[in-house]
C-alpha positions in Angstrom: 0.2 0.1 0.0 1.5 3.3 -1.0 1.1 6.6 0.5 -1.8 7.7 -1.2 -3.5 4.8 -0.2 -2.9 5.3 3.3 -3.8 8.9 2.9 -7.5 7.8 2.3 -7.7 8.5 6.2 -5.3 10.8 7.9 -4.7 12.4 11.5 -4.7 16.2 11.3 -1.4 17.6 12.6 -2.6 19.6 15.8 -0.2 21.5 17.9 0.4 20.4 21.5 -1.7 17.3 20.9 0.0 14.9 17.9 3.1 14.3 19.5 5.1 11.1 19.3 3.4 9.2 22.2 0.0 10.5 20.8 0.8 8.9 17.2 2.0 6.0 19.0 -1.2 5.1 20.3 -3.2 6.1 17.2 -0.9 3.5 15.4 -2.2 1.1 17.9 -5.8 1.6 16.8 -5.1 1.7 13.2 -2.2 -0.1 11.0 -3.2 1.7 7.8 -4.3 5.8 9.0 -1.9 8.1 8.1 -0.2 10.0 10.9 0.8 13.5 11.1 3.5 15.4 13.8 2.6 18.7 14.9 4.2 21.4 12.9 7.6 21.8 13.3 9.1 24.9 12.4 12.1 24.9 9.5 13.8 27.9 11.6 13.8 25.4 14.7 15.5 22.4 12.7 17.9 24.5 10.5 19.1 27.9 12.9 18.2 25.9 15.9 19.5 22.5 15.3 16.5 21.0 17.4 16.5 17.9 15.8 15.1 16.1 18.5 11.9 17.5 17.1 12.2 14.9 14.4 12.0 11.9 17.1 9.6 9.2 16.2 9.1 5.3 16.7 9.7 3.2 13.8 6.1 1.7 14.9 4.6 5.2 13.5 4.9 4.8 10.1 3.4 5.8 7.8 3.9 9.3 9.3 4.1 12.5 7.7 6.5 15.4 9.1 4.4 19.0 8.9 6.9 22.0 8.5 6.1 25.8 8.8 8.1 28.2 7.2 8.2 30.6 4.3 12.0 30.6 3.5 12.6 28.5 0.5 15.7 27.5 0.9 15.4 27.1 4.7 12.4 24.8 3.9 14.4 23.1 1.5 16.8 21.9 4.2 14.5 21.1 6.7 12.7 18.8 4.2 16.0 17.2 3.8 16.4 16.7 7.5 12.7 15.3 7.6 13.6 12.7 4.6 17.0 11.9 6.5 15.0 11.0 9.7 12.8 8.4 7.6 9.4 10.5 7.4 7.1 9.3 4.7 5.9 12.4 3.7 6.7 16.3 4.1 3.9 18.5 4.5 3.8 22.3 4.4 1.7 24.5 6.5 -0.3 27.1 4.9 -3.4 26.5 7.2 -2.5 27.3 10.8 -4.3 30.7 11.8 -2.8 31.5 15.3 -1.0 34.8 15.8 2.4 33.0 16.6 2.4 31.2 13.3 1.6 34.7 11.5 4.2 36.6 13.3 6.8 33.9 11.5 4.9 34.2 8.4 3.9 30.4 8.3 0.7 28.9 8.2 -2.6 30.4 6.6 -1.4 33.9 6.0 0.9 31.9 3.3 -2.6 31.8 1.2 -2.2 35.4 0.2 1.2 34.5 -1.7 0.6 31.4 -3.6 3.9 32.4 -5.9 5.9 32.3 -2.5 4.0 28.9 -1.3 5.1 27.5 -5.0 8.5 28.7 -4.7 8.7 26.9 -1.1 7.7 23.6 -2.3 9.6 23.7 -5.8 12.6 24.0 -3.2 11.7 21.4 -0.7 11.0 18.7 -4.2 14.4 19.7 -5.3 16.2 19.1 -2.2 14.9 15.3 -1.5 13.2 12.8 -2.6 10.1 12.3 -0.3 6.5 13.6 -1.5 5.5 16.9 -0.4 2.1 17.5 0.1 0.4 20.8 1.4 -2.1 21.4 4.0 -4.0 24.9 3.4 -7.6 26.8 3.7 -9.9 27.6 1.1 -8.8 31.3 1.7 -8.4 33.8 4.5 -9.8 36.9 5.5 -12.0 39.0 2.9 -10.3 36.6 -0.1 -13.0 34.9 -2.0 -12.9 30.9 -1.8 -14.5 30.5 -5.3 -11.7 32.5 -6.7 -8.5 32.3 -4.8 -8.5 28.4 -4.1 -8.5 27.3 -7.7 -5.7 29.9 -8.2 -3.6 28.7 -5.1 -4.0 25.0 -6.4 -3.0 25.8 -10.3 -0.1 27.3 -8.9 1.3 25.3 -6.4 0.5 22.1 -8.5 2.6 23.6 -11.2 5.6 23.6 -8.8 5.5 19.6 -8.6 2.8 19.5 -5.8 -0.2 16.5 -6.5 -1.7 16.2 -3.2 -3.3 18.6 -1.2 -5.3 18.4 2.3 -7.7 21.4 2.3 -9.5 22.3 5.5 -12.8 23.6 3.9 -13.1 26.6 6.5 -11.7 30.1 5.7 -9.1 31.5 8.2 -9.5 34.7 9.8 -6.0 36.4 10.7 -7.9 39.5 12.3 -10.4 39.7 14.5 -11.2 36.2 15.6 -9.2 34.1 17.9 -7.8 30.6 16.6 -10.7 29.0 19.1 -13.4 31.1 17.6 -12.1 30.3 14.2 -13.0 26.5 14.8 -16.6 27.3 14.1 -16.7 30.6 12.3 -17.3 31.3 9.2 -19.0 27.9 8.3 -17.1 25.3 6.6 -17.8 24.8 2.7 -17.0 21.1 2.1 -18.7 21.4 -1.6 -16.2 23.7 -2.4 -13.5 21.1 -1.6 -15.7 18.5 -4.0 -15.9 21.1 -6.5 -12.0 21.2 -6.7 -11.6 17.9 -7.0 -14.1 17.9 -10.4 -12.0 20.9 -11.4 -8.6 19.1 -10.8 -9.2 15.3 -11.2 -5.5 14.7 -11.4 -4.8 16.1 -8.0 -5.1 13.8 -4.6 -7.3 16.2 -2.7 -8.4 15.3 1.0 -10.8 17.1 2.8 -10.5 18.5 6.4 -12.5 19.8 8.7 -15.8 19.3 11.0 -15.6 15.6 10.5 -16.3 13.7 13.3 -17.2 10.2 12.1 -16.3 7.2 10.0 -19.8 7.8 8.2 -19.1 11.0 7.4 -15.5 10.4 6.0 -16.9 7.3 3.5 -19.3 9.6 2.3 -16.8 12.0 1.3 -15.0 9.1 -0.3 -17.9 7.9 -2.0 -18.3 11.3 -3.4 -15.0 11.2 -4.9 -12.4 12.7 -2.8 -9.0 10.9 -2.5 -8.9 11.3 1.4 -10.5 12.5 4.7 -8.3 13.9 7.2 -9.8 14.2 10.6 -8.7 16.5 13.2 -10.1 17.0 17.0 -12.9 14.0 16.8 -9.9 11.4 16.3 -8.2 13.0 19.2 -11.1 13.1 21.7 -12.7 10.1 20.9 -10.0 8.0 18.9 -11.4 4.7 19.3 -14.7 6.1 17.6 -12.6 7.2 14.6 -9.9 4.5 14.2 -10.8 1.0 15.9 -12.7 0.1 12.8 -11.0 2.4 9.9 -8.8 -0.2 8.8 -12.0 -2.5 8.2 -14.4 0.2 6.7 -11.9 2.9 5.1 -9.0 0.6 4.1 -10.7 -3.1 3.3 -8.4 -4.6 5.6 -9.6 -8.0 6.7 -9.2 -8.0 10.1 -11.1 -7.8 13.3 -11.4 -4.1 14.4 -8.8 -2.9 17.2 -10.4 -2.2 20.6 -9.2 0.5 23.3 -8.5 -2.3 25.6 -6.1 -3.9 23.9 -4.5 -0.2 22.7 -4.3 0.2 26.5 -2.3 -3.3 27.2 -0.2 -2.4 24.2 0.6 1.0 25.6 2.2 -0.6 29.2 5.5 -1.4 27.9 5.7 1.6 25.9 4.8 3.5 29.2 7.3 1.5 31.0 10.1 2.3 28.4 9.6 6.0 28.6 9.6 6.2 32.4 12.5 4.5 32.3 14.2 6.9 30.0 13.3 9.9 32.3 10.0 10.6 31.2 6.7 11.4 33.0 3.6 9.2 33.0 1.0 12.4 32.2 3.0 13.0 28.9 1.9 9.6 27.6 -1.9 9.6 29.3 -2.9 12.6 28.6 -3.3 11.5 25.3 -5.4 8.4 26.6 -8.2 10.3 28.2 -11.0 9.9 25.2 -10.1 6.3 24.8 -13.5 5.2 26.4 -15.6 8.3 25.5 -19.4 7.4 25.9 -18.6 4.1 27.5 -19.3 3.3 31.1 -16.5 3.7 33.2 -15.1 6.5 31.1 -15.2 9.2 33.8 -13.8 7.4 36.0 -11.1 6.3 33.4 -10.3 10.0 32.9 -10.4 11.2 36.8 -7.6 8.5 37.5 -5.2 9.0 34.8 -5.7 13.1 35.0 -5.4 13.3 39.0 -2.9 10.3 39.4 -0.6 10.6 36.3 0.9 13.8 37.6 1.8 12.4 41.0 5.5 11.3 41.8 6.3 7.7 41.0 3.0 7.2 38.9 3.8 4.1 36.7 2.1 1.4 34.8 0.2 0.0 37.5 -2.0 3.7 37.5 -2.9 2.6 34.1 -4.1 -0.8 34.5 -6.2 0.2 37.7 -7.9 2.7 36.0 -8.8 0.1 33.1 -10.2 -2.1 35.6 -13.0 1.0 35.9 -14.0 1.0 32.6 -17.2 -1.3 32.4 -16.9 -4.7 31.6 -12.9 -4.6 31.5 -11.1 -6.9 33.6 -7.3 -7.3 33.6 -6.2 -10.8 33.3 -4.7 -12.1 36.6 -0.6 -12.0 36.5 
């Protein structure tokens, strides 16, 4: 299965959420979904030499590195570092609306300069052999998405990019906080569908407001090449990922379960603690595993309160698992 097939379902890059521990957990739930790192800025890698930001486990593959930046030469160097770190895809962030990102001329503000995005992508492609992709918005501020988005896709694809993940909501860079921009203005999934019709040769994934596998299947049935899920996959990972291999990828396997994933996380947790890490660095990503199930509240409470305590270890996770209705740990 190649990277484009894995991209039928991907988990969006989310700052402070999709770190390596989160991705390890998600991979236990789905063997096929394409995973993305948090955005890593090119200056941090190239000027700051923060190569630890590229750390990931071999088990995470297929996994993509998302880069932030706007300097073609610097992005090219960062992309090369990502390829050397064995990432399966290098993605350029043209979608994040946060003030912190804008101040560095990263993210959604680049929608205003498709020529620069094209130049950045061409440099990244020339510097290494891993596929370069773009995650973008349908527009920003007062731009008219019907006019801006086709022009953006045409100019950036001419630079050699053939795969795009499109967040179907405009980014407001002035007057709305990033939190408010999660719901305002409204999503325009239909525009993304029209872009696939207008650019049939491009691989297009839709992102934004997708909260179930049923929704994902409808977009795929409508002709899109992929679906990228964000907050729902983080807050309710089992609902999105446990049946994904069977329903989205056609795998002839049993669906995974959150109970199995928790047990499989225990050796990973132990290794992290031995290396000097803290339990809550991992368990904060596990709080939503049993969302909607009896015992989920006790699970969340035990991990939230207990994982920050000195000396907390895998036994706390095992004890919390017993609180989920119907779950009993096997006798040791």
